[in-house]
N, C-alpha and C positions, 0 to 999 in steps of 0.2 A: 470726671470721680470716675463711673465705669469701671477706665482702664486699669485705674489702680485698684481697683477692689479684685477684679478678673485676676491682676497680676498676684494679691494674695493669696486668693483663695486657691489658685494654678499654685502656689510656692505651697499651700498647707498639704495639697496631694501630693507634690513629690515628696515633702517631708517624709506624710506619713504610708509613702510606698516606698521609702530608706527605712522607717525604721520596722515594715512587715517585712522588711527584705534582713535585716541586721537583727533582727527580732526568730526570723525563721535558722538564721545561721547558727545562732548560740545557739537553739535549740539540736541545733544539726551535731553542732560540735562538744553538745554535752551529751546528747546519746550518745554519738559514736566512741567518748573518753567513757562509759559505762560497761558498752560491751567489750572495751579493747580489756577492762580489770576482768571480765567476768571469763575473760578468755583465756587469762593466765591461767598456768598448768600450776596446780595446787599439789607440789609435790612432795615426800614424807620426810625433809630435812626440817630439823627443828634447831632454835640457836643451843650454844654452850651455856649459859644465861640461866636455862632453864633446867638445867639437871646439874646431881648435885660432884661426878666428878667432873674434873677438865682432861681435856686431850692427852695432857700429858699425863697424868695418871693413869686414865684408858693403855696408852702406848706400853707404858713399863707393865703393867699387866698382862698386855698382850705379848711382847720379850722374855716373861719369865715365863710363860704358856710353849710358846713355840722362838725358835732364832731363826732372823734372820731381822734382815735391813728393812728399814718401814717404808713403805712405797706410796701407800693412800691411805688416808683415815677420813670416814664419814661418820654422822651421826646422823642417826634417820627412828622412825617410831617408824617399828615394826610389831603391827595386832598389837597396838595402843602402849608396845614397851619401848622404851628412849635406849638405844642400842648404837656402841660406838661398831664399825667394822673398819678393822686393819688391817691394809694386806702388807704383807710382809715378802720379803725377797731373798731365797737361799743365796748361799754361796755359788749352789751349782744353777742356779737360775730360779728352778718351782716357787712359785706360789702358797705361799698357808694365809689364810683368812681366817682371823679371831672377833669373832663376838664377845662384848663385852657388855653387859649393863650398865646404861651410863647414871645410875642413881647407885647400886651398893656394889658393884667391883664384881659377880660376877660373872667367871666365863660362860657364856650359852653354848657355844657352837666353836670349833675347831676344825678347819678343812683344808686338805691339803689337796695339789695338781695331783698325785698319786693315786690317793681317794678317789677323787671322781674317774679319775680315768679305768681305774678294775676298783671295783669295790666289791668282789668276791676274793681279793689279796687281804693271807692276814700275815699278824709278824710272826718270826719264828719264837718268839720268849710265850706265846702263848701256844705251843704243844710241845710234847716232852722230848720228838726225836727232832738232833741238827741236823742243819740240810746233810753233812756229810755222814751221818747213820745213814741215810735216808739214800745217799748214791751207794754206797756197802750193799742196800740191800738189791737196790736196782740195777746191778754190777754183776748179783751174782747170781742174778734173776735170767738176766741174758747179758748178752756179750757184746761190748763195745765201749766207743770215749766218749763220756758226759759232753753232750753240745749246750743243753740250758735245762736249772732247775727252776721248778716254779710253784709258793707254798700257795694253795686255795681252801673255799670251802666247797666243797661239793654236795649237797645233798644235806647243807649240817656237819660233813663231814670233813675234816681237816686233813685236805690229802697231799703230796708232794709228789706233781706233776715230775717224772725223770727222763726226758733225751737224748738214747745216747746213737751214738753215729756208730754201724760196723766198719771193717778193711772195707767193703765192696764198697760202702757210700751210700747205703738203704739207712733209715731210723726205726727205730725202735724205745714207744714210748711204755715206759712205767708205772704205773701208779702208786703208792705206798702212803697207807693211814700213816699221817704225820704223830699220832699217836702210842700205837701197839703196833707199827711194823707191818700190819698185815699187806702183803701185797696183793689190790683190789681187781688192778687188772695190766694184761701185757700185752701189746699193739704194735706190727709193726707193720711197712709197707706191704711185707708180701702178704700178709694177715688181709691185709687191705683190696689190693690187685686180686688174690682168692675167691674175697667175698665177690668184686666189680664183677669176675668172670661167671661166678655163680648165677647171681644174678641175672646178667645177658643167657643164659643156658636157659635160666625157667623162663624168660622172657618166648626166648627162640620156639621152648616147647608149644607153652602158650598159644602162640602163633600157628604153631604144627597144628594140636587139635582145632584149634578154629577151621581151620583150612580143611580137614577133613572133615 
C-alpha cells in the first residue's frame, strides 16, 4: 500500500514538473513572439485603399507632367501627406521622379537627375540671349573655336560660360551675361599662368625679406 502511494505521489511530482516546464516554454514563446512583432520596422508605406487616387490615376498625372516610362511607383506617407512617388525613365536613360498627392492629384514636386547633378544650370527659355548670340559676343571678345557652352546662375545672375580653344591649343573662357550681353569676365590659360608666376614671385620676395 505504501509502495502504491509513493508511486502516485512520485507521478504527481513528475506531472507538476512537466507542467512547469511546458508553462515556462509557452511563456517564453509568447514573450519571444511579442518582441519579434515590436522589432518589425514600421515604414512609411500605406495601402492604396486608404487614399482617393488609384495607382493608375497617379501614373497618368505623372506621365502628363514629365516624359518617360514608369519604372517604379511607391505610395508613402510624407510628413502626414499621402504621396505617390513615381519614377520615370526617359529614352536617354535619365530618371525623373514625380511626387503626386494621393488624395487630390496635385503634383507636389518634379525632380530629374540633371537637376540633381547641376542645381546652378538654368533653361535657355528663362533668359533673353540665345546660346548663339552669346557665342557671337564671346568670339568677338576673344579668338578661338567654341569648345563648350554652359548656362548657369552665378551669384543670382544668369551667365553663359563660353570656352574657346585657340589655334595654339590654349583655352579662353568668356563669361557673358545671359540677359543684357555684357562681357563679365575673360580669362585665358596664359592669364592664369601669369597670375601663378606673380604669386610665386611674391612668395620668393617674402622669403628673401625674412632671410634678411
